C-alpha positions as CSV (number, residue, x, y, z in Angstrom):
1,X,0.0,0.0,0.0
2,X,2.7,2.5,0.9
3,X,4.7,1.5,-2.1
4,X,1.7,2.3,-4.3
5,X,1.1,5.6,-2.5
6,X,4.8,6.7,-3.0
7,X,4.6,5.8,-6.6
8,X,1.5,7.8,-7.1
9,X,3.0,10.7,-5.2
10,X,6.1,10.6,-7.3
11,X,3.9,10.3,-10.4
12,X,1.9,13.4,-9.5
13,X,5.0,15.3,-8.6
14,X,6.6,14.1,-11.9
15,X,3.9,15.8,-13.8
16,X,4.4,19.0,-11.8
17,X,8.2,18.7,-12.2
18,X,7.9,18.2,-15.9
19,X,5.9,21.4,-16.3
20,X,8.4,23.4,-14.1
21,X,11.3,21.9,-16.1
22,X,9.7,23.0,-19.3
23,X,9.4,26.5,-17.9
24,X,13.0,26.6,-16.7
25,X,14.3,25.2,-20.0
26,X,13.4,28.5,-21.6
27,X,15.6,30.5,-19.1
28,X,18.5,28.2,-19.4
29,X,19.2,28.3,-15.7
30,X,20.5,24.7,-15.2
31,X,21.9,25.3,-11.7
32,X,18.5,26.5,-10.4
33,X,16.7,23.6,-12.0
34,X,19.1,21.1,-10.4
35,X,18.6,22.7,-7.0
36,X,14.8,22.5,-7.5
37,X,15.0,18.8,-8.3
38,X,17.1,18.2,-5.2
39,X,14.6,20.0,-3.1
40,X,11.8,17.8,-4.4
41,X,13.8,14.7,-3.7
42,X,14.5,15.9,-0.1
43,X,10.9,16.7,0.3
44,X,9.8,13.1,-0.8
45,X,12.5,11.4,1.3
46,X,11.6,10.4,4.8
47,X,13.4,12.1,7.5
48,X,14.7,8.9,9.0
49,X,16.2,7.9,5.7
50,X,20.0,7.3,6.1
51,X,20.5,9.1,2.8
52,X,19.1,12.4,4.0
53,X,22.4,13.6,5.3
54,X,24.0,13.1,1.9
55,X,21.2,14.9,0.2
56,X,21.5,17.9,2.5
57,X,25.2,18.1,2.0
58,X,24.7,17.9,-1.7
59,X,22.2,20.8,-1.5
60,X,24.6,22.9,0.4
61,X,27.3,22.3,-2.2
62,X,24.9,23.2,-5.0
63,X,24.0,26.5,-3.3
64,X,27.7,27.3,-2.9
65,X,28.4,26.5,-6.5
66,X,25.4,28.7,-7.5
67,X,26.9,31.7,-5.7
68,X,30.3,31.1,-7.3
69,X,28.7,30.9,-10.7
70,X,26.8,34.2,-10.2
71,X,30.1,35.9,-9.2
72,X,31.8,34.4,-12.2
73,X,29.0,35.6,-14.5
74,X,29.3,39.1,-13.1
75,X,33.1,39.2,-13.6
76,X,32.8,37.9,-17.1
77,X,30.1,40.5,-18.0
78,X,32.3,43.4,-16.6
79,X,35.3,42.0,-18.6
80,X,33.2,41.8,-21.8
81,X,31.9,45.4,-21.3
82,X,35.5,46.8,-20.8
83,X,36.7,44.7,-23.7
84,X,34.0,46.0,-26.0
85,X,34.8,49.6,-25.0
86,X,38.5,49.2,-25.5
87,X,38.2,47.4,-28.9
88,X,35.3,49.5,-30.3
89,X,36.4,52.1,-32.9
90,X,36.7,55.8,-31.8
91,X,33.9,58.2,-32.7
92,X,34.9,61.1,-34.9
93,X,34.0,64.8,-34.3
94,X,32.6,66.7,-37.2
95,X,31.0,70.1,-37.7
96,X,27.4,70.5,-38.8
97,X,27.0,72.5,-41.9
98,X,23.3,72.1,-42.6
99,X,20.5,69.8,-43.6
100,X,20.0,68.5,-47.1
101,X,17.4,66.4,-48.9
102,X,18.3,62.7,-49.5
103,X,19.9,62.2,-52.9
104,X,17.6,59.1,-53.6
105,X,14.1,58.5,-52.3
106,X,13.5,55.5,-50.0
107,X,12.3,52.3,-51.5
108,X,8.5,51.7,-51.5
109,X,8.8,48.7,-49.2
110,X,10.7,50.8,-46.7
111,X,8.2,53.6,-46.9
112,X,5.3,51.2,-46.3
113,X,7.1,49.6,-43.4
114,X,7.8,52.9,-41.8
115,X,4.1,54.0,-42.3
116,X,2.8,50.8,-40.7
117,X,5.1,51.2,-37.7
118,X,4.1,54.9,-37.4
119,X,0.4,53.9,-37.6
120,X,0.7,51.3,-34.8
121,X,2.5,53.8,-32.5
122,X,0.1,56.6,-33.3
123,X,2.9,58.8,-34.5
124,X,3.6,60.4,-37.8
125,X,5.9,58.7,-40.3
126,X,9.5,59.6,-39.5
127,X,11.6,60.5,-42.6
128,X,15.3,59.9,-42.9
129,X,17.4,63.0,-42.0
130,X,20.4,63.6,-44.2
131,X,22.9,66.3,-43.2
132,X,26.1,67.8,-44.5
133,X,29.1,67.6,-42.2
134,X,32.8,68.5,-42.4
135,X,35.7,66.6,-40.9
136,X,38.9,68.6,-41.5
137,X,38.8,70.0,-45.0
138,X,36.5,67.1,-46.3
139,X,32.8,67.4,-46.4
140,X,30.3,64.5,-46.3
141,X,26.6,63.8,-46.8
142,X,25.7,61.7,-43.7
143,X,22.7,60.1,-42.1
144,X,21.4,60.9,-38.7
145,X,20.7,58.1,-36.2
146,X,16.9,57.8,-36.0
147,X,17.1,57.0,-32.3
148,X,18.3,60.6,-31.6
149,X,15.5,62.6,-29.9
150,X,16.8,66.1,-30.8
151,X,18.0,66.6,-34.4
152,X,17.6,70.4,-34.6
153,X,21.4,70.9,-34.9
154,X,22.8,74.4,-35.2
155,X,25.1,75.3,-38.0
156,X,28.6,75.2,-36.6
157,X,27.9,72.8,-33.7
158,X,30.1,69.8,-33.2
159,X,28.5,66.4,-33.8
160,X,29.6,62.9,-33.0
161,X,29.8,60.4,-35.9
162,X,30.5,56.7,-35.8
163,X,32.7,54.6,-38.1
164,X,30.0,54.7,-40.7
165,X,30.0,58.5,-40.6
166,X,26.4,58.5,-39.2
167,X,25.6,61.3,-36.8
168,X,24.9,59.8,-33.4
169,X,25.2,62.8,-31.0
170,X,25.3,66.6,-30.6
171,X,28.3,68.0,-28.7
172,X,27.5,71.7,-28.9
173,X,29.7,74.5,-30.0
174,X,33.5,74.1,-29.7
175,X,35.0,76.0,-26.8
176,X,38.2,77.0,-28.6
177,X,39.4,77.9,-32.0
178,X,41.5,80.6,-33.8
179,X,40.4,84.2,-33.8
180,X,40.5,85.9,-37.3
181,X,39.5,89.1,-38.8
182,X,36.8,89.6,-41.3
183,X,38.1,90.9,-44.7
184,X,34.7,91.1,-46.5
185,X,31.1,90.4,-45.8
186,X,29.5,88.7,-48.9
187,X,26.0,89.4,-50.1
188,X,24.7,86.0,-49.0
189,X,26.0,86.4,-45.5
190,X,29.1,84.3,-45.8
191,X,32.4,85.8,-44.6
192,X,35.8,86.2,-46.1
193,X,38.4,85.9,-43.3
194,X,42.2,86.1,-43.1
195,X,44.9,85.4,-40.6
196,X,47.7,87.6,-41.5
197,X,49.8,86.9,-38.5
198,X,49.9,83.2,-39.2
199,X,50.4,83.7,-43.0
200,X,47.3,81.8,-44.1
201,X,45.4,82.8,-47.2
202,X,42.0,84.2,-47.1
203,X,39.1,81.8,-47.2
204,X,35.3,82.0,-47.3
205,X,33.4,80.6,-44.3
206,X,29.9,80.2,-43.1
207,X,28.2,81.9,-40.2
208,X,26.9,79.9,-37.3
209,X,23.2,80.2,-36.4
210,X,24.1,82.6,-33.5
211,X,25.9,84.9,-35.9
212,X,23.3,85.2,-38.6
213,X,22.0,88.5,-37.4
214,X,25.2,89.8,-35.9
215,X,26.3,93.2,-37.5
216,X,29.7,92.1,-38.8
217,X,31.9,94.4,-40.9
218,X,35.4,94.3,-42.3
219,X,37.9,94.4,-39.4
220,X,35.6,92.6,-37.0
221,X,37.1,89.7,-35.1
222,X,35.4,86.3,-35.1
223,X,36.3,82.9,-33.5
224,X,36.4,80.0,-35.9
225,X,35.6,76.4,-35.0
226,X,38.7,74.0,-35.2
227,X,37.8,72.8,-38.8
228,X,37.9,76.4,-39.9
229,X,34.6,76.1,-41.8
230,X,32.2,78.2,-39.6
231,X,32.5,81.4,-37.7
232,X,31.1,80.8,-34.2
233,X,31.5,83.9,-32.0
234,X,31.9,87.6,-32.6
235,X,34.6,89.5,-30.6
236,X,34.2,93.3,-30.4
237,X,37.1,95.1,-32.1
238,X,40.0,95.3,-29.6
239,X,41.3,98.8,-29.2
240,X,45.0,99.5,-29.4
241,X,45.1,100.6,-25.7
242,X,48.8,99.9,-25.3
243,X,49.4,103.5,-26.5
244,X,46.3,105.3,-25.3
245,X,46.7,107.7,-22.3
246,X,43.5,107.6,-20.3
247,X,43.9,111.1,-19.0
248,X,45.9,113.9,-20.5
249,X,47.2,116.0,-17.6
250,X,46.0,119.6,-17.3
251,X,48.8,121.6,-18.9
252,X,47.8,125.1,-19.8
253,X,50.3,127.0,-22.0
254,X,51.4,128.9,-18.9
255,X,53.0,125.7,-17.6
256,X,55.3,125.6,-20.5
257,X,58.1,128.1,-19.8
258,X,60.3,129.7,-22.4
259,X,58.8,128.2,-25.5
260,X,56.6,131.0,-26.7
261,X,57.9,130.8,-30.3
262,X,57.3,127.1,-30.6
263,X,53.9,127.4,-29.0
264,X,53.0,130.2,-31.4
265,X,53.9,128.0,-34.4
266,X,51.8,125.1,-33.0
267,X,48.8,127.4,-32.5
268,X,49.0,128.7,-36.1
269,X,49.6,125.3,-37.6
270,X,47.1,123.2,-35.6
271,X,44.8,125.3,-33.5
272,X,43.6,127.8,-36.1
273,X,42.5,125.3,-38.7
274,X,40.3,123.5,-36.2
275,X,38.9,126.7,-34.6
276,X,38.3,128.6,-37.8
277,X,37.6,125.9,-40.5
278,X,35.4,128.3,-42.5
279,X,38.3,130.7,-43.1
280,X,40.5,127.9,-44.3
281,X,37.8,126.7,-46.6
282,X,37.3,130.2,-48.0
283,X,41.0,130.5,-48.9
284,X,41.2,126.9,-50.1
285,X,43.9,126.1,-47.6
286,X,44.3,122.6,-46.3
287,X,45.2,122.3,-42.6
288,X,48.5,120.6,-41.9
289,X,48.4,117.0,-40.8
290,X,51.7,116.6,-39.1
291,X,54.2,118.6,-37.1
292,X,57.8,117.8,-36.0
293,X,59.2,119.0,-32.7
294,X,63.0,118.8,-32.7
295,X,65.7,120.0,-30.5
296,X,68.0,118.9,-27.6
297,X,66.7,116.4,-25.1
298,X,64.9,117.6,-22.0
299,X,63.7,120.9,-23.4
300,X,60.0,120.2,-23.3
301,X,59.1,118.5,-26.6
302,X,56.9,115.8,-25.0
303,X,55.5,118.3,-22.6
304,X,54.5,120.6,-25.5
305,X,52.8,117.6,-27.2
306,X,50.6,116.9,-24.1
307,X,49.9,120.6,-23.6
308,X,48.8,120.8,-27.2
309,X,46.3,118.0,-26.7
310,X,44.9,119.6,-23.6
311,X,44.6,123.2,-24.8
312,X,43.5,122.4,-28.3
313,X,40.7,120.1,-27.0
314,X,39.6,122.8,-24.5
315,X,39.4,125.5,-27.2
316,X,37.8,123.1,-29.7
317,X,35.1,122.2,-27.2
318,X,34.3,125.9,-26.7
319,X,34.1,126.4,-30.4
320,X,31.8,123.5,-30.9
321,X,29.6,124.4,-28.0
322,X,29.9,120.9,-26.5
323,X,32.5,118.8,-24.7
324,X,34.9,117.1,-27.1
325,X,37.1,114.5,-25.6
326,X,40.7,114.1,-26.8
327,X,42.2,110.7,-27.7
328,X,46.0,111.0,-27.0
329,X,48.0,108.1,-28.3
330,X,51.6,108.3,-27.0
331,X,53.9,106.1,-29.0
332,X,57.5,105.5,-28.2
333,X,59.4,104.7,-31.4
334,X,61.5,101.8,-30.1
335,X,58.4,100.1,-28.5
336,X,56.9,99.4,-32.0
337,X,60.1,97.8,-33.4
338,X,59.7,94.0,-33.4
339,X,61.9,91.3,-34.6
340,X,59.2,89.4,-36.4
341,X,58.8,90.3,-40.1
342,X,55.7,92.5,-40.7
343,X,54.8,92.9,-37.0
344,X,56.0,96.5,-36.8
345,X,54.1,97.4,-39.9
346,X,51.0,95.7,-38.5
347,X,51.2,97.8,-35.3
348,X,51.4,101.0,-37.4
349,X,48.4,100.0,-39.4
350,X,46.4,99.3,-36.2
351,X,47.4,102.7,-34.6
352,X,46.2,104.7,-37.6
353,X,43.1,102.5,-38.0
354,X,42.2,103.2,-34.3
355,X,42.9,106.9,-34.9
356,X,40.5,107.0,-37.9
357,X,37.8,105.1,-36.0
358,X,38.0,107.6,-33.0
359,X,38.0,110.6,-35.3
360,X,34.8,109.4,-36.9
361,X,33.3,109.2,-33.5
362,X,33.9,112.9,-33.1
363,X,36.9,112.8,-30.8
364,X,40.0,114.9,-31.3
365,X,42.8,112.5,-32.0
366,X,46.5,113.1,-31.3
367,X,49.1,110.6,-32.5
368,X,52.3,111.5,-30.6
369,X,55.4,109.6,-31.7
370,X,58.4,110.2,-29.4
371,X,61.9,109.4,-30.5
372,X,60.7,109.3,-34.1
373,X,64.3,108.8,-35.6
374,X,64.3,105.3,-34.2
375,X,61.1,104.4,-35.9
376,X,61.3,106.3,-39.2
377,X,65.0,106.2,-39.9
378,X,66.3,107.0,-43.3
379,X,66.0,104.0,-45.6
380,X,69.1,102.3,-46.9
381,X,70.0,100.2,-49.9
382,X,71.9,96.9,-49.8
383,X,71.6,93.2,-49.5
384,X,70.6,93.2,-45.9
385,X,67.1,93.7,-44.7
386,X,66.5,97.1,-43.0
387,X,63.2,97.4,-41.1
388,X,63.0,101.1,-42.2
389,X,62.7,100.0,-45.8
390,X,59.2,98.7,-45.1
391,X,58.2,100.7,-42.0
392,X,58.7,104.1,-43.6
393,X,56.5,103.4,-46.7
394,X,53.8,102.0,-44.4
395,X,53.9,105.2,-42.3
396,X,53.7,107.4,-45.4
397,X,50.8,105.4,-46.7
398,X,48.9,105.8,-43.5
399,X,49.7,109.6,-43.4
400,X,48.3,109.9,-46.9
401,X,45.1,108.2,-45.7
402,X,44.4,110.9,-43.2
403,X,43.8,113.6,-45.8
404,X,40.0,113.4,-45.6
405,X,40.0,113.7,-41.7
406,X,39.9,117.1,-40.1
407,X,40.4,116.1,-36.4
408,X,43.6,114.0,-36.5
409,X,46.9,115.5,-35.6
410,X,50.2,113.7,-35.9
411,X,53.2,115.0,-33.9
412,X,56.7,113.7,-34.0
413,X,59.6,114.5,-31.7
414,X,63.2,113.9,-32.3
415,X,66.7,114.8,-31.0
416,X,68.2,114.0,-34.5
417,X,65.8,115.1,-37.2
418,X,68.6,114.5,-39.8
419,X,68.1,110.8,-39.2
420,X,64.4,110.8,-40.2
421,X,63.6,109.7,-43.8
422,X,63.0,112.7,-46.1
423,X,59.8,111.1,-47.4
424,X,58.3,111.5,-43.9
425,X,59.2,115.1,-43.5
426,X,58.1,116.4,-46.9
427,X,55.1,118.7,-47.2
428,X,51.6,117.1,-47.2
429,X,52.8,114.7,-44.5
430,X,54.8,116.5,-41.8
431,X,54.1,120.1,-42.8
432,X,55.6,122.0,-40.0
433,X,59.0,121.7,-38.3
434,X,59.3,123.5,-34.9
435,X,62.6,123.8,-33.1
436,X,62.4,123.5,-29.3
437,X,65.5,125.5,-28.3
438,X,67.3,125.6,-25.0
439,X,66.0,128.1,-22.5
440,X,67.7,131.5,-22.4
441,X,67.9,133.6,-19.2
442,X,64.3,134.8,-19.3
443,X,63.0,131.3,-20.1
444,X,65.1,129.8,-17.4
445,X,63.7,132.2,-14.9
446,X,60.1,131.3,-16.1
447,X,60.8,127.6,-15.7
448,X,62.3,128.1,-12.2
449,X,59.1,130.0,-11.3
450,X,56.9,127.1,-12.5
451,X,58.6,124.6,-10.2
452,X,59.2,127.0,-7.2
453,X,55.8,128.7,-7.0
454,X,54.1,126.2,-4.8
455,X,56.9,125.1,-2.5
456,X,57.9,126.5,0.9
457,X,60.6,129.2,0.9
458,X,63.4,129.9,3.3
459,X,61.8,131.7,6.3
460,X,64.9,134.0,6.5
461,X,64.4,135.1,2.9
462,X,60.7,135.8,3.6
463,X,61.6,137.8,6.8
464,X,64.0,140.0,4.7
465,X,61.0,141.0,2.6
466,X,58.8,141.6,5.6
467,X,56.6,138.6,5.0
468,X,56.0,139.3,1.3
469,X,56.3,135.8,-0.2
470,X,56.0,137.0,-3.8
471,X,58.9,139.4,-3.4
472,X,61.0,136.7,-1.7
473,X,60.2,134.4,-4.6
474,X,61.2,137.0,-7.1
475,X,64.6,137.5,-5.4
476,X,65.1,133.7,-5.2
477,X,64.4,133.4,-8.9
478,X,66.8,136.2,-9.8
479,X,69.6,134.7,-7.6
480,X,69.0,131.2,-9.1
481,X,69.0,132.5,-12.6
482,X,72.1,134.6,-12.1
483,X,74.0,131.7,-10.6
484,X,72.9,129.4,-13.4
485,X,74.1,131.8,-16.1
486,X,77.5,132.7,-14.6
487,X,80.5,132.4,-16.9
488,X,83.3,132.0,-14.4
489,X,85.8,129.1,-14.6
490,X,83.7,127.0,-12.3
491,X,80.9,126.9,-14.9
492,X,83.1,125.9,-17.9
493,X,82.0,122.6,-19.3
494,X,83.0,122.1,-22.9
495,X,85.6,123.4,-25.5
496,X,84.4,123.4,-29.1
497,X,87.1,123.4,-31.8
498,X,85.7,124.8,-35.0
499,X,86.9,124.0,-38.5
500,X,87.8,127.6,-39.1
501,X,90.4,127.5,-36.3
502,X,88.3,129.2,-33.7
503,X,87.6,127.8,-30.2
504,X,84.5,128.4,-28.1
505,X,84.0,127.6,-24.5
506,X,80.5,126.3,-23.3
507,X,79.3,126.9,-19.8
508,X,76.5,125.3,-17.8
509,X,74.0,127.7,-19.2
510,X,74.7,126.4,-22.7
511,X,73.6,122.9,-21.8
512,X,70.6,124.0,-19.7
513,X,67.2,122.4,-20.3
514,X,63.8,122.4,-18.7
515,X,64.3,118.9,-17.4
516,X,67.6,119.8,-15.8
517,X,66.0,122.8,-14.0
518,X,63.2,120.6,-12.7
519,X,65.8,118.1,-11.4
520,X,67.7,120.9,-9.7
521,X,64.5,122.0,-7.9
522,X,63.7,118.4,-6.8
523,X,67.2,118.1,-5.3
524,X,66.8,121.4,-3.5
525,X,63.5,120.0,-2.0
526,X,65.5,117.0,-0.7
527,X,67.9,119.3,1.1
528,X,65.0,121.3,2.8
529,X,63.2,118.1,3.8
530,X,66.4,116.7,5.3
531,X,66.8,119.9,7.4
532,X,63.3,119.6,8.7
533,X,64.0,116.1,9.8
534,X,67.3,117.0,11.5
535,X,66.0,120.1,13.2
536,X,62.7,118.4,14.1
537,X,60.7,121.3,12.6
538,X,58.4,122.0,9.7
539,X,59.4,125.7,9.2
540,X,62.3,125.0,6.8
541,X,62.1,126.1,3.1
542,X,64.1,126.3,0.0
543,X,66.8,129.0,-0.2
544,X,69.4,130.0,-2.7
545,X,72.1,127.8,-1.0
546,X,69.9,124.8,-1.8
547,X,69.5,125.8,-5.5
548,X,73.3,126.4,-5.9
549,X,74.2,123.1,-4.2
550,X,71.7,121.2,-6.3
551,X,72.9,122.8,-9.5
552,X,76.6,121.9,-8.7
553,X,75.7,118.3,-7.9
554,X,73.6,118.0,-11.1
555,X,76.4,119.0,-13.4
556,X,79.0,117.1,-11.4
557,X,77.0,113.9,-11.8
558,X,76.4,114.8,-15.4
559,X,74.1,111.8,-15.7
560,X,72.3,113.2,-18.8
561,X,75.5,113.9,-20.7
562,X,77.6,111.4,-22.8
563,X,80.4,109.5,-21.1
564,X,83.0,109.8,-23.8
565,X,84.5,112.1,-26.4
566,X,82.3,110.9,-29.3
567,X,81.6,113.9,-31.5
568,X,78.4,112.5,-32.7
569,X,77.0,112.0,-29.2
570,X,77.8,115.5,-28.2
571,X,76.3,117.1,-31.3
572,X,73.0,115.6,-30.2
573,X,73.0,118.1,-27.3
574,X,74.5,121.2,-29.0
575,X,73.2,123.7,-31.6
576,X,76.2,123.4,-33.8
577,X,76.2,122.2,-37.4
578,X,78.3,119.0,-37.7
579,X,80.2,120.4,-40.7
580,X,81.4,123.4,-38.7
581,X,82.8,121.4,-35.8
582,X,86.2,119.8,-35.8
583,X,86.2,118.2,-32.3
584,X,84.8,118.7,-28.8
585,X,86.6,118.2,-25.6
586,X,85.1,118.3,-22.1
587,X,86.8,120.5,-19.6
588,X,89.1,118.3,-17.6
589,X,90.6,118.7,-14.1
590,X,93.3,121.2,-15.1
591,X,92.4,124.5,-13.5
592,X,92.6,123.2,-9.9
593,X,89.1,124.4,-9.0
594,X,87.1,122.4,-6.5
595,X,84.5,121.6,-9.2
596,X,86.9,120.5,-11.8
597,X,88.1,117.5,-9.7
598,X,84.6,116.0,-10.2
599,X,84.0,116.9,-13.8
600,X,83.2,114.5,-16.5
601,X,85.4,111.8,-18.0
């Protein structure tokens, strides 16, 4: 009876097991199926069966093997994933140029299949998207992966393409790329760009979607994407601020001592045409475009240039009835010189282009070129390249381009105007040449007054004039001027031997300059400040002893004078024609005076 019952139980369970086995066969999980069979065997085996211990041990081993198998499957899956990533081909990056229609229509069977699928999903039929892309200099017609949700690419954006050159992703605009200048804006919106600095030829490029409505013009700077096919970003024109002075100091003509003749010429040449243009138009006279200030160093050429900008702008504003702002470009000649071919010429073009742009905005523009002989030196012929051979023609061409502008003034300064190329100094370019001479006695007194007017004076000197500060200042100016213009042996400085056999002796006064007088006053201030510190008082002031001591030290140190007997170096400082001078000799320590022991050389 029991045997029949067990057989029927096993038969019933066998039907159940067969069904479960069939279900598990589809999943392929053999380990789980074996464990299930073992559990069924254990369930049907009596508890007191001697084989029960072996069955339980077998089940434990199967569970352990199952866990090990799961770990192995996980490791193999990770390995396969890493292997697939490492061995899969790299995706290329292309630039999107626009959408195009497919070259050939889809087959009818494909269209019917797409229509049926779209009908089942309740969506409209999805058409193939074909686009034009560029990789490097090559352009391609490529398909877009239909799985992409967003396919509204912008022109110029970077897209990811697979090994079949199908677009599979949008990467957005490139973050970097070369910056170029627009040479021409074509009628259809495309741009002609060039990269002069890199020596590349001009090429025509597309605009990105973000630049379609940007007001670009020749000279505008744009950023290109790396493939150099599409302009992505507009950069506002960068001003040449390296030479622009933000604020021109207030320098009325009264602050320029001893240069009345030079100031008068500047007023006639520059100020009158701007203030009275109708008179110049009536007489058919063209205002000068350039002026040269030449003379010894330290005599106020740069100061006159800044004063011209300040005073002329002030008067021009009154004439116009509105405030006109000056645009003062201070250019030091050696700063422009560059070792790279064409770089100096490029800087000159940028300076004049900036000047024309500011002039069109209504500003009064001053191009002030200091040490012009270093920049516009006389051209030379020969087998070796001379930067002046290309820089001078560039400057002359830019000067000729200023003819139509009425509010641009070009001013040059030079210690050696004979070194400047004649093509620069000819009429219609640099029309006026103004000599800034060394100060005479009256001019020296005026310069002393400019620098001594606002400083404390010696209390003893003020007491002598019964508290009249102005009278004390006048006496100090007279004493300082008389001492500066003495002609005793202590003041001898140079001996000039002329070609006609004559000899002339130069004194301190013959090498005087506005810069030297300013330095003398600054040294005198140091002496007065030192006395205040030593005497622990604030009542000290500058006296004639301070001026005399400072003047002696200034010439004894002779820091502004040449350190040798070179005739050419000394002629830069003197008002002698080179053809009239045979040689120059500094006064040496031969007279036994206290000063001569510290003289030059």
